[in-house]
C-alpha positions, 0 to 999 in steps of 0.5 A: 444506487444501482441494481445487478443483471436480476434486478436484486440489488447486492447491498453489499457491494454497495457498502464495500464502496462506501468505503476504502475498496479495491476493483479488478477487471479486464479489458481488451479481450483479457489482454489488459488486467486491470486493477484500482483502488479508493483509499482515503480513510486507510491513509488516513489511519497510517497519517494518525498513528504516524502523525506523518508529515503531508510529504510523507502522508504522500509517500507512504500513502503511495506506497501503501496503495501500491502494496493493497493493489499488487497484493490482490493480484496474488492468486493465495489469500495466505500470500503476503508482500512487502515493499521496501523503499530506501532512499538517500532523501530525508524520509530515509525508508519506507516499508509497506507490508499488505496481503490478499485480502485487502489489508496494508499497514506501513511505515516511514523511518522518518514520518515528519519530513518537511520541503518546499513544494516541486516545481509543478507545485506539488507535494516533492516525493521524490525529493523526500525519498531520493535515489536508492532501491525498491525492493518486493518480496514475496512470501508464502507460506511453506516456501521460501520468500522471493525478493527482488531489487530494482533502483528508484527511477523518480522517487515518486513511487508509481514510476519506480513500481513501473519500472520494476514491473518491467526489468524484475518481471518483465510485464508492461505496466502503467502505475498511477498512485495518488494522494492530496492532503488537506490544510489541516494535514488530514487526507483528501484523497488517496486512490491509484490504478495499476494496469498491465499487458498480459502475455498475449497482448497485440501491439497496438495496444502500448500506443493505445493505453500511452495515448489514453494514460497521457490524458490523466493528469493526477489520480487525486483531480479524477478522485476530485471530480466524484470517479471511484475505481469503478469510474477511473477503469472505466474512464480509462479503458472505454472502448476496449470492452472493459469489464469489471471481475470484483470488488473487495474492501480495504482498510489499515490493518497491522494485527498486532498484539500482546501474544506477538509482544510477548514472544518478541520479549522472550528473544530479549533472553532469559538473562536480559529478562530476569535482569529486568524483573529484578529491578522492576522494570516494564518490558515496551515492544514497540510496533512500528507498523501501527505506532501503538507499545505494548507493556509487559509488568514484572510480574507478567515477566517473572510468569513468562521466565516460570512459563519457558 
């Protein structure tokens, strides 16, 4: 347990670092922006909610961690980012939404896909996703959502996001995300990093970072060594004057509730609701993001009709 410069222990930071969390920092006199995340429990929650196979846990977990890190780059606390992967592989599609305060939710169209391991003996995420598109939507209240779309380069998620940054945002970026699954299908490790060169970068940094990243065999292998987000960035950026700026918690959070389910039910229209009341049927609203079901009884539907 470490102390800060004043010699006083920051117990809140200690608490955060014991759980899933994000770390933001800079290096090379501000020419490199860095962010990293550890998210084992976050990905485990998604696995439990959706009963995902190891392959889908890896694919969904990678995209969720990317969403967490990209959301943490936003300046506005109300801004949302949605990442949508649509491929011709058996997973079909993956949707993730994250905000700037470390909350993320997501689901896969087909959560129980199983494939043989790839040639490297690892989960074949690229084969599960296939060829298709990556769509990134940024949504800030009061403004029209901004959407950009790029072709998937590998289906492995990290490579596809790096290509998106380069083609859509024109920002040289390296993205590393990894999920390690236990034999019982629970999540053993989950983490990732994003490194970006800022507009004022010097060209020597391109070769320097490429050289350093070549030594990173996988994110999960570093996590297995006991490295957290702070250690991971410090290791990659050693000698480049890495400075940590902020640490914040991360979690799976959906936010669906009975009120939102009621609004969704209203969208069925008065005629459909009256028919359900006449038949004594209960309305069921399923949340794709967290897997929960919300129910409205015939009496609740009748009351809803009276109010509307």
